[in-house]
C-alpha positions as CSV (number, residue, x, y, z in Angstrom):
1,M,97.0,90.1,100.4
2,N,96.3,91.3,103.5
3,L,98.4,92.4,106.3
4,V,97.8,91.7,109.8
5,L,98.4,94.3,112.0
6,R,99.6,92.9,115.9
7,T,101.2,96.2,117.7
8,S,102.0,94.1,120.8
9,L,104.5,92.1,118.8
10,L,106.2,94.9,116.8
11,A,107.7,97.8,118.3
12,V,109.6,100.3,116.1
13,F,111.9,102.7,118.3
14,L,115.4,104.7,117.4
15,L,117.8,104.5,119.3
16,T,119.0,106.7,121.8
17,S,122.0,107.2,121.1
18,S,121.3,110.1,117.8
19,C,117.4,111.2,118.9
20,S,115.3,111.7,121.5
21,P,111.4,112.1,121.8
22,K,110.3,115.8,121.5
23,K,108.8,116.7,125.0
24,G,105.0,117.0,124.6
25,V,104.8,114.1,121.7
26,K,102.7,114.3,119.2
27,Q,100.3,111.5,119.3
28,E,98.7,110.1,116.3
29,T,95.7,107.3,115.8
30,S,95.2,105.1,112.5
31,T,92.5,102.6,112.2
32,T,92.4,99.9,110.1
33,N,89.2,98.2,108.9
34,N,88.1,95.4,111.7
35,Q,91.3,96.2,113.9
36,S,92.5,98.0,116.9
37,T,93.3,101.3,117.0
38,Q,97.3,102.0,116.5
39,T,99.1,104.8,118.1
40,E,101.9,106.5,116.9
41,Q,104.6,108.8,118.4
42,V,106.4,111.5,116.3
43,K,110.2,111.4,117.3
44,E,112.6,114.5,116.6
45,V,115.6,113.1,114.8
46,K,119.2,115.5,116.0
47,S,120.6,114.8,112.3
48,T,119.6,113.6,108.5
49,K,123.1,111.6,108.6
50,A,122.8,107.3,109.1
51,V,119.8,107.8,111.9
52,P,119.8,104.2,113.2
53,I,116.2,102.7,113.9
54,A,115.3,99.4,115.3
55,V,112.7,97.1,114.9
56,K,112.0,94.8,118.1
57,V,110.7,91.5,116.1
58,P,109.3,88.3,118.5
59,D,110.8,85.8,116.7
60,K,114.4,85.1,115.9
61,P,114.3,84.8,111.5
62,K,115.9,81.7,110.3
63,A,119.8,82.2,110.4
64,S,121.6,83.1,107.7
65,T,125.4,83.2,106.4
66,T,125.0,87.0,106.2
67,N,123.0,87.4,109.1
68,S,121.0,89.9,107.0
69,V,117.0,90.3,105.6
70,K,117.3,88.4,102.3
71,S,113.9,88.2,100.6
72,T,110.4,89.6,101.2
73,D,109.8,85.7,101.7
74,S,107.1,86.5,104.7
75,S,107.2,82.7,105.6
76,N,110.9,83.0,106.5
77,K,110.5,85.7,109.1
78,Q,111.8,88.2,106.8
79,M,111.7,92.1,106.7
80,Q,110.9,95.0,104.3
81,L,111.8,98.7,105.7
82,V,110.2,101.4,103.6
83,V,111.0,104.9,104.3
84,V,109.3,107.6,102.6
85,S,108.3,111.6,103.0
86,D,105.8,112.1,104.2
87,D,104.8,114.3,100.8
88,L,106.2,111.1,99.3
89,R,108.7,112.3,97.0
90,F,111.9,110.6,98.8
91,F,111.8,107.0,98.7
92,Q,114.3,104.0,100.6
93,H,114.3,100.8,100.7
94,E,116.0,99.0,103.7
95,T,117.2,95.4,104.3
96,P,118.1,95.5,108.3
97,T,120.3,93.7,109.9
98,Y,119.1,90.9,112.4
99,K,120.9,91.6,115.9
100,S,120.1,90.2,119.3
101,G,116.3,89.9,118.4
102,K,115.6,92.9,116.6
103,F,116.3,94.6,113.1
104,E,118.9,97.4,112.7
105,V,119.2,100.0,109.8
106,K,121.1,103.1,109.5
107,P,119.3,105.2,106.6
108,D,120.5,108.4,105.8
109,F,117.7,111.2,104.8
110,P,117.8,113.5,102.1
111,A,116.7,116.6,104.0
112,P,114.6,118.0,106.9
113,G,111.3,117.1,107.1
114,N,108.8,114.8,108.2
115,Y,109.1,111.1,107.2
116,T,107.0,108.0,107.8
117,V,108.9,104.3,108.5
118,F,107.4,101.6,107.6
119,S,107.9,98.3,108.7
120,D,106.7,95.1,107.1
121,Y,107.7,92.0,109.3
122,D,105.6,88.4,108.1
123,K,102.7,90.3,107.3
124,Q,102.4,92.3,110.1
125,L,102.7,95.8,110.0
126,T,104.1,99.0,112.2
127,I,105.2,102.5,111.3
128,Q,106.8,105.0,113.0
129,K,106.7,108.7,112.8
130,I,110.2,111.1,112.4
131,K,110.7,114.6,112.2
132,I,113.9,116.1,111.3
133,P,113.6,119.8,112.3
134,G,115.1,122.4,110.3
135,D,114.3,124.2,106.5
136,V,112.5,122.0,104.3
137,P,113.5,122.4,101.1
138,L,110.7,123.5,98.3
139,P,109.7,121.0,95.8
140,T,112.0,121.5,92.6
141,E,109.6,119.9,89.5
142,L,106.2,118.7,89.7
143,E,105.2,115.4,90.3
144,K,104.1,113.7,86.6
145,F,101.4,111.3,85.8
146,S,103.7,109.4,83.6
147,N,103.4,105.5,82.1
148,T,106.9,105.6,81.1
149,K,110.3,106.3,82.8
150,I,113.8,105.7,81.6
151,L,116.9,105.0,83.9
152,N,120.1,103.7,82.7
153,N,119.4,102.4,79.3
154,T,116.2,101.1,80.3
155,K,112.9,101.8,79.5
156,I,110.1,101.2,82.2
157,T,106.3,100.9,81.1
158,L,103.4,100.6,83.4
159,L,101.1,99.1,81.0
160,A,97.9,99.4,83.2
161,P,95.8,102.6,81.9
162,S,95.3,104.9,84.6
163,S,91.9,104.8,83.4
164,S,91.2,101.5,84.8
165,F,92.1,101.4,88.7
166,K,89.4,101.3,90.5
167,S,89.3,101.4,94.7
168,G,88.5,98.1,95.8
169,Q,89.1,96.0,92.6
170,Q,92.0,93.5,92.6
171,V,94.5,94.7,89.8
172,N,97.6,93.4,87.1
173,L,100.2,96.0,87.6
174,R,102.4,94.7,84.2
175,F,105.9,96.6,83.7
176,D,107.7,96.0,80.6
177,L,111.5,96.6,80.4
178,Q,113.6,97.3,77.4
179,D,117.1,98.4,76.4
180,T,116.9,101.9,74.8
181,K,120.0,100.8,72.6
182,N,119.2,98.0,70.8
183,K,115.0,97.6,72.0
184,Q,115.5,94.5,72.8
185,P,113.6,93.0,76.7
186,V,115.6,93.5,79.7
187,K,116.8,90.4,81.0
188,L,116.9,90.9,84.9
189,Q,119.0,89.1,87.4
190,P,118.3,88.3,90.7
191,Y,118.8,90.5,93.5
192,P,122.6,90.7,94.9
193,N,122.9,88.6,98.1
194,Q,120.2,87.1,98.6
195,K,118.8,83.3,98.1
196,T,115.7,83.5,96.6
197,N,115.5,84.3,92.7
198,E,113.6,87.6,93.2
199,K,114.1,89.9,90.6
200,A,111.6,93.1,91.2
201,R,109.6,94.0,94.0
202,L,106.9,97.0,93.5
203,F,106.2,99.2,96.9
204,I,102.9,101.0,97.0
205,V,101.8,104.1,99.2
206,R,98.5,106.2,99.2
207,S,99.2,109.6,99.6
208,S,97.4,111.0,102.8
209,S,97.9,113.2,105.8
210,P,99.0,112.3,107.7
211,L,100.2,108.7,106.5
212,K,98.5,106.1,108.2
213,S,99.5,102.2,108.2
214,T,96.5,101.3,105.9
215,D,98.3,104.1,103.2
216,Y,101.2,101.7,102.6
217,I,99.3,98.7,100.1
218,P,101.2,95.3,99.4
219,A,102.1,94.2,96.3
220,T,102.7,90.2,95.5
221,L,105.0,89.3,92.6
222,L,103.4,87.1,90.1
223,Q,105.9,83.9,89.0
224,D,106.6,82.8,85.6
225,S,106.9,86.4,83.6
226,P,108.9,86.5,80.6
227,D,112.5,88.2,79.5
228,G,111.4,92.3,79.5
229,Q,108.4,91.2,81.7
230,V,107.2,91.6,85.5
231,S,104.0,91.9,86.9
232,F,102.2,92.4,90.4
233,G,99.1,91.8,91.7
234,S,97.8,94.3,93.9
235,N,94.7,95.9,95.8
236,F,93.9,100.0,95.7
237,P,91.3,100.0,98.6
238,Q,90.4,103.8,98.5
239,K,89.7,106.0,95.8
240,G,93.0,108.9,95.8
241,T,97.0,109.2,94.2
242,Y,99.0,106.5,95.2
243,K,102.5,106.6,94.3
244,L,104.4,103.2,92.8
245,W,108.3,102.3,93.2
246,L,109.3,99.7,91.1
247,Q,112.9,98.0,92.1
248,F,115.0,95.8,89.6
249,N,118.3,94.7,88.9
250,R,120.0,94.7,86.3
251,N,123.6,94.8,85.6
252,S,124.4,94.3,89.2
253,K,122.4,97.3,89.7
254,V,119.1,98.1,91.9
255,N,117.7,100.2,90.3
256,T,114.1,102.3,91.2
257,A,111.3,103.4,89.0
258,D,108.8,106.0,90.1
259,F,105.0,106.2,88.9
260,W,102.1,108.4,90.2
261,V,98.8,106.6,89.6
262,D,95.0,107.8,90.0
263,V,92.1,105.5,91.3
264,K,88.6,106.3,90.8
Protein backbone atom coordinates (compact mmCIF):
# COMPACT_ATOMS: atom_id res chain seq x y z
CA MET A 1 0.00 0.00 0.00
CA ASN A 2 1.45 3.31 -1.06
CA LEU A 3 0.86 6.54 0.74
CA VAL A 4 -0.02 9.52 -1.45
CA LEU A 5 1.35 12.76 -0.10
CA ARG A 6 -0.93 15.72 -0.69
CA THR A 7 0.58 18.39 1.43
CA SER A 8 -1.62 21.05 -0.13
CA LEU A 9 -4.61 19.40 1.53
CA LEU A 10 -3.11 18.70 4.92
CA ALA A 11 -1.34 21.05 7.28
CA VAL A 12 -0.09 20.09 10.72
CA PHE A 13 0.32 22.89 13.20
CA LEU A 14 0.71 23.38 16.92
CA LEU A 15 -1.86 25.56 18.64
CA THR A 16 -0.31 28.89 19.49
CA SER A 17 -1.52 28.85 23.06
CA SER A 18 1.23 26.44 24.14
CA CYS A 19 4.00 26.69 21.59
CA SER A 20 5.64 29.10 19.24
CA PRO A 21 7.94 28.83 16.24
CA LYS A 22 11.55 29.51 16.99
CA LYS A 23 13.08 32.55 15.34
CA GLY A 24 15.00 31.53 12.28
CA VAL A 25 13.10 28.24 12.21
CA LYS A 26 15.07 25.49 10.59
CA GLN A 27 13.47 24.01 7.50
CA GLU A 28 13.96 20.41 6.45
CA THR A 29 13.17 18.98 3.06
CA SER A 30 12.18 15.41 2.23
CA THR A 31 11.35 13.94 -1.15
CA THR A 32 9.50 10.75 -2.01
CA ASN A 33 9.90 8.82 -5.24
CA ASN A 34 8.07 10.58 -8.05
CA GLN A 35 6.56 13.03 -5.57
CA SER A 36 7.01 16.73 -5.04
CA THR A 37 9.30 18.06 -2.32
CA GLN A 38 7.84 18.66 1.14
CA THR A 39 9.22 21.33 3.45
CA GLU A 40 8.86 20.89 7.20
CA GLN A 41 9.38 23.43 9.96
CA VAL A 42 10.69 22.59 13.40
CA LYS A 43 8.35 23.91 16.09
CA GLU A 44 9.76 24.66 19.52
CA VAL A 45 7.43 23.70 22.37
CA LYS A 46 7.52 25.16 25.87
CA SER A 47 6.27 22.14 27.84
CA THR A 48 6.23 18.35 27.65
CA LYS A 49 2.69 18.08 29.04
CA ALA A 50 -0.59 18.17 27.11
CA VAL A 51 0.95 19.67 23.98
CA PRO A 52 -1.96 20.67 21.72
CA ILE A 53 -1.58 19.42 18.15
CA ALA A 54 -4.09 19.97 15.37
CA VAL A 55 -4.28 18.56 11.86
CA LYS A 56 -6.44 20.34 9.33
CA VAL A 57 -8.38 18.17 6.90
CA PRO A 58 -10.08 19.00 3.59
CA ASP A 59 -13.37 17.24 4.29
CA LYS A 60 -15.34 16.41 7.39
CA PRO A 61 -15.19 12.70 8.24
CA LYS A 62 -18.39 10.73 8.60
CA ALA A 63 -20.26 11.62 11.75
CA SER A 64 -19.86 9.39 14.78
CA THR A 65 -21.56 9.30 18.15
CA THR A 66 -18.36 10.04 20.04
CA ASN A 67 -16.90 12.51 17.56
CA SER A 68 -13.51 10.74 17.52
CA VAL A 69 -11.35 8.66 15.22
CA LYS A 70 -12.76 5.14 15.05
CA SER A 71 -10.39 2.90 13.10
CA THR A 72 -7.74 2.71 10.43
CA ASP A 73 -10.33 2.41 7.63
CA SER A 74 -9.17 5.16 5.29
CA SER A 75 -12.35 4.93 3.20
CA ASN A 76 -14.11 6.58 6.16
CA LYS A 77 -11.52 9.36 6.23
CA GLN A 78 -10.14 8.42 9.62
CA MET A 79 -6.80 9.44 11.01
CA GLN A 80 -3.81 7.73 12.56
CA LEU A 81 -1.48 10.02 14.47
CA VAL A 82 1.85 8.62 15.65
CA VAL A 83 4.38 10.48 17.81
CA VAL A 84 7.95 9.14 17.97
CA SER A 85 11.19 10.49 19.33
CA ASP A 86 13.80 10.86 16.61
CA ASP A 87 15.84 8.00 18.15
CA LEU A 88 12.66 5.83 18.04
CA ARG A 89 12.84 5.04 21.77
CA PHE A 90 9.52 6.77 22.47
CA PHE A 91 6.31 5.84 20.64
CA GLN A 92 2.75 6.98 21.14
CA HIS A 93 -0.30 6.30 18.99
CA GLU A 94 -3.07 8.88 19.33
CA THR A 95 -6.72 8.94 18.26
CA PRO A 96 -7.48 12.62 17.63
CA THR A 97 -10.88 14.19 18.12
CA TYR A 98 -12.52 15.80 15.09
CA LYS A 99 -13.65 19.37 15.66
CA SER A 100 -14.39 22.27 13.33
CA GLY A 101 -12.48 21.09 10.28
CA LYS A 102 -9.48 19.56 12.06
CA PHE A 103 -8.37 16.72 14.28
CA GLU A 104 -7.05 17.70 17.70
CA VAL A 105 -5.04 15.87 20.34
CA LYS A 106 -2.95 16.80 23.40
CA PRO A 107 -0.24 14.16 23.95
CA ASP A 108 2.31 14.20 26.74
CA PHE A 109 5.98 13.92 25.85
CA PRO A 110 8.31 11.97 28.18
CA ALA A 111 11.23 14.38 28.19
CA PRO A 112 12.95 17.18 26.26
CA GLY A 113 14.28 16.23 22.86
CA ASN A 114 13.38 16.05 19.17
CA TYR A 115 10.15 14.40 18.06
CA THR A 116 8.30 13.68 14.83
CA VAL A 117 4.52 13.52 14.46
CA PHE A 118 3.24 11.39 11.57
CA SER A 119 -0.35 12.13 10.55
CA ASP A 120 -1.87 9.52 8.22
CA TYR A 121 -5.24 10.60 6.86
CA ASP A 122 -6.98 8.70 4.05
CA LYS A 123 -3.63 7.51 2.62
CA GLN A 124 -2.24 11.03 2.83
CA LEU A 125 0.73 11.63 5.10
CA THR A 126 2.21 14.73 6.66
CA ILE A 127 4.81 15.12 9.39
CA GLN A 128 5.54 17.77 11.99
CA LYS A 129 8.90 18.26 13.69
CA ILE A 130 8.80 19.20 17.37
CA LYS A 131 11.69 20.31 19.56
CA ILE A 132 11.40 20.51 23.34
CA PRO A 133 14.40 22.37 24.86
CA GLY A 134 16.05 20.99 27.97
CA ASP A 135 18.31 18.21 29.17
CA VAL A 136 17.76 15.11 27.06
CA PRO A 137 18.07 11.96 29.21
CA LEU A 138 20.69 9.39 28.20
CA PRO A 139 19.49 5.92 27.14
CA THR A 140 19.05 3.57 30.10
CA GLU A 141 19.50 0.36 28.10
CA LEU A 142 20.70 -0.87 24.75
CA GLU A 143 18.23 -1.75 22.03
CA LYS A 144 17.79 -5.49 21.59
CA PHE A 145 17.12 -7.27 18.32
CA SER A 146 14.83 -9.97 19.72
CA ASN A 147 11.88 -11.79 18.16
CA THR A 148 10.12 -12.22 21.52
CA LYS A 149 8.48 -9.87 24.02
CA ILE A 150 6.47 -10.56 27.18
CA LEU A 151 3.81 -8.05 28.28
CA ASN A 152 1.11 -8.56 30.91
CA ASN A 153 1.18 -12.38 30.79
CA THR A 154 1.30 -12.33 26.99
CA LYS A 155 4.25 -13.71 25.04
CA ILE A 156 4.50 -12.08 21.62
CA THR A 157 6.70 -13.71 18.99
CA LEU A 158 7.59 -12.22 15.62
CA LEU A 159 7.86 -15.34 13.48
CA ALA A 160 9.61 -13.89 10.45
CA PRO A 161 13.40 -14.23 11.04
CA SER A 162 15.44 -11.09 10.54
CA SER A 163 17.50 -12.84 7.87
CA SER A 164 14.42 -12.96 5.64
CA PHE A 165 13.88 -9.20 5.48
CA LYS A 166 14.89 -7.95 2.05
CA SER A 167 14.43 -4.39 0.86
CA GLY A 168 11.90 -3.81 -1.89
CA GLN A 169 10.05 -7.08 -1.31
CA GLN A 170 6.54 -7.61 0.02
CA VAL A 171 6.70 -9.24 3.45
CA ASN A 172 4.20 -11.03 5.69
CA LEU A 173 4.80 -10.05 9.32
CA ARG A 174 3.15 -12.67 11.54
CA PHE A 175 2.92 -12.44 15.32
CA ASP A 176 1.98 -15.29 17.65
CA LEU A 177 0.46 -14.39 21.02
CA GLN A 178 0.46 -16.94 23.83
CA ASP A 179 -0.64 -16.79 27.46
CA THR A 180 2.45 -17.22 29.62
CA LYS A 181 0.51 -19.10 32.33
CA ASN A 182 -1.54 -21.70 30.45
CA LYS A 183 0.50 -21.67 27.19
CA GLN A 184 -2.72 -21.25 25.21
CA PRO A 185 -3.27 -18.92 22.22
CA VAL A 186 -4.47 -15.50 23.29
CA LYS A 187 -7.90 -14.43 22.10
CA LEU A 188 -7.80 -10.75 21.29
CA GLN A 189 -10.67 -8.29 21.62
CA PRO A 190 -11.69 -5.45 19.31
CA TYR A 191 -10.34 -2.06 20.28
CA PRO A 192 -12.53 -0.25 22.83
CA ASN A 193 -14.91 2.40 21.48
CA GLN A 194 -14.37 1.27 17.90
CA LYS A 195 -17.01 0.49 15.27
CA THR A 196 -14.84 -2.09 13.50
CA ASN A 197 -13.63 -5.48 14.72
CA GLU A 198 -10.01 -4.41 14.49
CA LYS A 199 -7.99 -6.23 17.16
CA ALA A 200 -4.42 -5.24 16.33
CA ARG A 201 -2.39 -2.55 14.58
CA LEU A 202 1.20 -2.40 13.40
CA PHE A 203 3.27 0.77 13.01
CA ILE A 204 6.68 0.79 11.31
CA VAL A 205 9.28 3.57 11.16
CA ARG A 206 12.70 3.38 9.57
CA SER A 207 15.61 4.67 11.66
CA SER A 208 16.91 7.78 9.91
CA SER A 209 18.39 11.16 10.74
CA PRO A 210 16.43 13.27 10.30
CA LEU A 211 13.18 11.30 10.10
CA LYS A 212 11.30 11.91 6.85
CA SER A 213 7.85 11.18 5.46
CA THR A 214 9.21 8.16 3.61
CA ASP A 215 10.42 6.61 6.88
CA TYR A 216 6.82 5.90 7.92
CA ILE A 217 5.94 2.49 6.48
CA PRO A 218 2.28 1.44 6.15
CA ALA A 219 1.19 -2.04 7.23
CA THR A 220 -2.11 -3.73 6.34
CA LEU A 221 -3.82 -6.08 8.78
CA LEU A 222 -4.55 -9.42 7.12
CA GLN A 223 -7.95 -10.76 8.06
CA ASP A 224 -9.15 -14.22 9.16
CA SER A 225 -6.20 -15.04 11.40
CA PRO A 226 -6.89 -17.73 14.03
CA ASP A 227 -6.87 -16.98 17.75
CA GLY A 228 -3.38 -16.22 18.96
CA GLN A 229 -2.16 -14.89 15.62
CA VAL A 230 -2.13 -11.57 13.77
CA SER A 231 -0.49 -10.94 10.41
CA PHE A 232 0.29 -7.82 8.45
CA GLY A 233 1.40 -7.17 4.89
CA SER A 234 4.07 -4.54 4.34
CA ASN A 235 7.15 -3.60 2.36
CA PHE A 236 10.54 -2.35 3.51
CA PRO A 237 11.56 0.01 0.68
CA GLN A 238 15.18 0.54 1.73
CA LYS A 239 18.00 -1.23 3.50
CA GLY A 240 18.43 -0.21 7.12
CA THR A 241 17.10 -0.59 10.64
CA TYR A 242 13.37 -0.42 11.31
CA LYS A 243 11.32 -0.39 14.48
CA LEU A 244 7.95 -2.13 14.68
CA TRP A 245 5.25 -1.40 17.25
CA LEU A 246 2.48 -3.99 17.52
CA GLN A 247 -0.62 -2.86 19.39
CA PHE A 248 -3.32 -5.31 20.49
CA ASN A 249 -6.27 -5.35 22.85
CA ARG A 250 -6.38 -8.05 25.51
CA ASN A 251 -8.63 -8.00 28.57
CA SER A 252 -9.73 -4.45 27.70
CA LYS A 253 -6.14 -3.18 27.79
CA VAL A 254 -4.23 -1.98 24.73
CA ASN A 255 -0.65 -3.30 24.84
CA THR A 256 2.30 -2.20 22.72
CA ALA A 257 5.15 -4.58 21.88
CA ASP A 258 8.17 -3.17 20.03
CA PHE A 259 10.67 -4.97 17.81
CA TRP A 260 13.83 -3.87 16.00
CA VAL A 261 14.59 -5.50 12.64
CA ASP A 262 17.43 -5.24 10.11
CA VAL A 263 16.57 -5.10 6.43
CA LYS A 264 19.24 -6.15 3.94
